[in-house]
N, C-alpha and C positions, 0 to 999 in steps of 0.2 A: 522178631520182629511183626508190626503192626505191614499194613498194606500202607499202599501207594494214599489208597481214600483216606483212610481213616488219619493217615498223621498228617493231611491236609486238610482237615473238615475242622473247624472251629472252633469244636468242641473236641478235647484230648480227650481217650482213655482212657481210664486209668482202673486197670483192671481191681487191685487190692481193696479199691474202695468203694463203700458204699454211695449212689449217687445220692447226695443232696441234704450231707451229713461231713461234718466232721468226728471223725468215729476213734474209738480204743471198745478194743475186746474188754469182754466181764465176762467169769468163769463162774462167778458166787451171782447167788438172788437172793441174797441174803443185805438188806440195805437198801437191793439195785432202784427200790421204787425211791423216785424224787421227789420230797414235796417242795413248797411255797417256799420253806425254812429253812432244810436242807439246800435250796439251788443259793439261798442267802448265803449260808457259810462256806459252801466250797467255792464259790463260783467269785462272790467278791466277799469277802468277811466284812469290811467294810460298810459298804453299798449294794444295797438291794439290783441285784440288775435287770427286777424283773417292776422297777418302779412300785413297790412294795411296800417299802419304811427300811430305813439305813440305821446304822450301827447296831447290827442283830447280838446278842453275847453267848443264844446260844440254839440249839437245831430245837430245843422242844420251849413254850411257856411253858407257863403256870400260871394256874387261877387266881382269885382273892383264898383260895382254901392253903394253898401252896401246892395242888397238889398236880402232876406232869399232864398236860394238855397233846392231844395227837399233833402232830405236825401237818399242818395243809386245812385246818378248822379254827380263823379266829377265831378269839376273843373278845366280848366287849369288855373291854375295861371299866374300872370306878370313874368317875370324873371327880378329878381333884384340880378345882381352880387356881389354887397354890402353886402348884411344882410349876418349875420353867421346865417344861417340856411339850408338845404339840397335841394341841386338842380335838385336831381334823377326828373326825370321826370315820371307818371306813381303813385305817388305814396302821399300823404298828411302826412306828420309829421313830426316828430323834433328831434334834436340829443339830446340822454342819453352819458353819462359818467363814465357809469358801465356795464359789465356785462351780459346780465339775458336774459335766454329763456325763450318765452312767453309759460303757459303750457296750454292745450287742451283741458281741462275744468274749470273755474277755477267758476260757479255757478253751480247750482241744476241739471239748464238744464231749456229748451227752455220751456213754457207755454206752454198744452192742453185749447185752446180755446172750451168752451162746453155750451150749453142752458140749453140741459134735464140732468137732473143726473140719475139712472140706472132705477127707477122706473118713469119715464116718466115725472117725477113735474120738472118744467121752475123753474131754483135759481136762475134770475137775472129777474124781468119783463121786463125791459128796454130792454132788448136784446131778447125776445119772438117776432119771426118775424109777430106775428100775421098772420096768414094766413089765409085764409077762411074754412070754413067744407069741404068743395068738393074741395078746391086743397088738402088735408090732407088725406081724402078717396081716390085720385087717389095717392098722394105717398104711402100708404099701398096697397093699388090692383097688382100696379107695382112691390111694389116691395115681396111681396109673389107671387105673375104672375109669376115671375123670376124665384123664389123657385121654383114652381112646375114645370116651364119648366126642372128647372135644377135636379133634383128627376127624372123626368121621361125618360131625351135624357139619360144622367149616364147609368142609366138601361139598357136602348136600348143599351149601347156600352158595357153592361156586356153579354147583347143575343145574339152580334155576330152581332147587326142588325147597327149601323153607326162605322166608324174605329177610332172617337178616341173624346174627352170629355173635357169642363172643365168649372168644377164647379164655384157660384160667392157667396157662400155659408158664411155670415159674412160680405159681404162686399155691400149690397143691397144699406146702408145706404149712400157709397162715392158714389153711382152709382144719384140715385135719390136726393138725395138732390143737388149733384152739375149742373146735366142734370136742373130742374125747375130754377133753376137759369140763366141758360143761354138763349138768343136771341135763335128762331129755324134756322137762317140764319149766326149762330157761325160756326165755322169750328173744327172739333173734328179731332183728332190724337186717336187713341185706341192700347193698348197693345193689349190682349186680353183678360181679363179678367174684361170688362166695356158693358156687353151685356147688362142690367138694361139704363144706355145713349142712344145705340140705342132704346127700347121699350119704352122706357120713353117718345123719339122722336114720336114715334106713325108708327115704325116695326112692322111688326104685323105677327103672328105666324106662318102664314102657310111662309112665307120666313125665318125665322126661321128655320122650319126644312127643306124646301129644301134647305139649304145652306148646313147641317149637312147631310142628304142623299145626297147631288150632283144629287137634279136631275133636268128634264127640267126648273122647274121655278126660278133655285136656278139664282139672280146674276150675280154669276160669273160663270156659265155657268160648274158646277161644273170642275173648276180647283183649286179649293182651296180647303184643307183640313177643317173639321169645326172646327166650328167657327168663322173662317176669316171672319165675315161679312164687307159688306161693304151698304154704301149707297148713290150714287151721288146726289140722291130728298132731304134728310134726311142729308146733309150736314156732313157725315161722311164717313172721308176715310179709305178703305179696309185694314183690317188687315194683318200684313206681319211679318211671324215665326220672323225671326231674333231682338234679344233682343235690345232695343232701337234704332231699325233707326227710329223710326217716331218722336225722340227728334230735330235731328237737322231739318227733313224737318218739323217741326214744328215752326221752328223759321223761316227756310225761308217762308213758307205760310205769314205768321203772317207778314213780312217786304214786302210781299207784299199785303197783307190786309192793310197796313201802308199808304204804294204809292196810295193806290186807297179813299184812304180816304172816307172809309164808313161805318166806328159806328158801326165793329165787331172785335172777337175778336176769337182766336184761344184758341182750351185745348185742351191740348198734356197732355194726360194720362200714367204715366206706375209706377210698383212696388221699390222699395225700391234697389230691387236684380240691376234692370238695372239701378240704379244711379250710381253702380260700373263700369257701362259701359264708353269705352273713348268718343264714341255720345253721352255720360249725357253732359259731358264737353264743347263738342263743341257747343251742340246747346245752353246750359246757356251762355258762351260768345258768339256766334251770339247776342242771344234773348233782352242780354244788352250791349252789344255797338252797336247795331242796334236801339235797342229802341221801341221793337218790341211789341203791345198789345197782350200778350201771358200768358198764367196762365197756368205754369207747376203743373199739380197735382199729385204727389206723392201718392200712394197706398202704405203704409207701413204695410203689416202682418204679418211681424213679421218673416219671410221663404222666401229665393229665393229657392224655391222647395228644397232641404232637409238645407240647409244650413240657421243655426240662422242670427239674425242683432247680434248679438257677436262676428261672426264669419265674420261677412261682412266691417264693419265698428269698428273704435277704438273712431270716434266722435261726436258727440250729435246729432245724427240721417242726417237726409234728409234738414229738416229747416235749422238749424247752417251750411250749404250751397252756399246758398241762398247770405245771405251777402258780402262775399269774392267774388262773380261778380256782386254785386253794384245792386242785388234784393230784393227787400221785400217779407217777409217772414211771412207764422205763420203756426203752427203747432195746428191741431184742432181735438177732439175725430169725428173720422170715423164711431162713433158707432150712432152718434147725427146725424139724419137728421135734426136737423133744423140748426145746429153750421157750419154743411160744407153747407148747404145754403147758411149761413147769410157769411161766409165766401166769398164762390164762385160768391155773389151777386159783394159783393164788392169789390171783386179783379176785376171783372168785367170792373165795373165803372168807379173803379178809371186807369187800363189798354187801357182805350178806352179815358177816361180826358187824361190824364197824358204820353200816350205811355211810356209806359216802362210796364217787364215784371213782373210776379209774381210764387213763388211760395207756393203750399200748400202744406205743408204735412198733410195728413189725417189719425193717428191711428188707424188698427184696426187688425183684426185677419183674418187668414185664416183658414173656421173651417174645409172645406174640404179638401179633397187631392191635390195638386198643380195638376195637371191631371188623366185621367183614366193610365197613362202609371206609374202612383206614387202611392205606399205605407207607406203614413204617418206614420202609427204606428212603422216605422223602426227607426224613430228620434225622437219620443215626443210620451207623457204620453193622455189612455183615458181621466186622468181629466184634462190634460191642456182642453185638448179640448172642453171637457163637460161646465166646467167654460163659455167658451167663447158661446159658443151654449145655453147652462138653464140659465147664472146671466148677461149677456151684452152684449146682440145680438139686433141688430139696428129693425130688426121688435117687438121682445117683446116688447122694449123702446117705440116704437111710438105706437101702440097696448094699451101700460097702459097711456098714454097720450092722447088718443083719449077713451078709456073708462073714466075715470075721467071727460071727457066733458059730457058724455053721448053720445057720436057720434057713438059708435061702445058696442058693446054685444055679447052673449055667441050665440046668434039665428044669426045675421050677421053673427056669425065666421065664422058659421058651414054651411049656405046657402052658402056663397063667399067662402069657400074652396072647396065644390061640384062643384060650377060653373069655379071653374077658372079651375078644375081636369078635366071637360066634353071639356071644348074648348083648351084647350093643348093637350089631347087625340084625339080628332077631325081634330086636325090640324096632328095631329103625324101619325094617319090613312092615311090621304089624304097624306102626304107626300110619303109614304110607297108605293101610289099605282098609286104614276107618272113615268115612265119612265125616263133612264137617259137622258142626250142630246148625240144627233147626236158627232159621233165618232170621224168628221170632224174639230170640234170645237174645239180639241188641237192645229190646226196650224195658227187657225184663231186671227185678235186683237191685231198681233205682227207688220207687215207690215201691211201699206196700199196697195201695192200688193205685194201678197205673192212670193218670190226669188227663182229660182229656184232649189238651194237648200234644201228647205224646201215641193219643190214642190214631188222633190224625194222622200224625207223618206216619204209624207203620200203614194204613188202611192204602194212606198215599205211596209206599215203598210197594206194598204190592200188586197195585194197578199200576206200576209199573213195569216191576217184574213181569206181570201179564199179557205186557204190551208189548215187550221188549225181549221175550223168554230165550229167544236166538242167543241171546247176548248173555246169558247168564246160567252156564250149565248147574241149575238146581238140583239136576238128577247126584249132585257128589254130595248132596244134603240131605240131613235128617228130614224125614219125612215127620 
């Protein structure tokens, strides 16, 4: 029974459904990546639901030699001026003689691929990735360590120790499952809620803390706001605040990697809210037309800050957009770490082998507030949040899986919780005691040689600091 508050809410809470899509669960990865042609055939055999051509007879094109062409890649057809067929470049279509507008949703929705149910039971044994015990335990420990770090840094912001923070509650499975399927040399473009990807790659707690505290150990030298991590050594491009700017940047990086022929991919993370930005269109189209080895990974967590998915778009989520750009697409259960792992691993393999982009939409839920500047109780009910936290959480699902195999129990859980909190608190205490970077670093790393204009600004800053030094705790800064 839902609370009175929830029942009276204008947004009805329906636990079995993933927010923002009409869904069907799918338990096999085979033939689950949807191409433009697949959607024409599946969704409307006679008319192209995406406006890319009608009366498609087959889900595989043939080129002039009669050989099959991969779905999702339109081929230029020979020009025949005598044929009574559309000669318009840019589409594969036939003429029709009656007026009919294409409907936006003609099936119940793109299915959601999953491997485990909510109790951690494998649904289809053939889809079990059969990962060794040590690897699964590493998944769990990274997910719970991230959760512990989030709680401590969130509280530190509330206590005034750092200026800002964003938690990853509820989305840990999307981070770890995808990161585990990548090669360490693959290049990562994140948005701002992918700390688990960096943690899985080996970014130490001390550097997470140093970045949030902007101390002398921070790789960014204290010049970024908290949670804007980056690591050149770990191939993780530094986070940038403006929304979706990483999407076209990732397309450019993937094109460069393709030209280098290094058997690497680029993965670009973003939320469903960022998919409404114009940069998303540019990035999708560039990646598809330039045939780049790129995985677009959308974390559809139900909300773009306070805007729910039903106010963000009218189509079937984000995966439905991929075929319109000629990209193979899939929708996965983001709370199922194995489903995320399988989908990302297959997308990576094919992106390299076929030189084409893939779009993964991971359906999940943002349990925490958008950031420490947000109060989500103003736009969603406690019952809604509690459902995802208590009944459909990626950490508890993986724990059920391990427990059923005798890999994890209450004793191991208590010991690890104690140890992980100790690790985070020790790094936290070290970071607080470290000094801030030298003020001169405000002006470095932009130009090879500092121009006169910046020299003047630096001199002006130091005159100001000397004149009003009682207002500036310079002893907290590195000399």
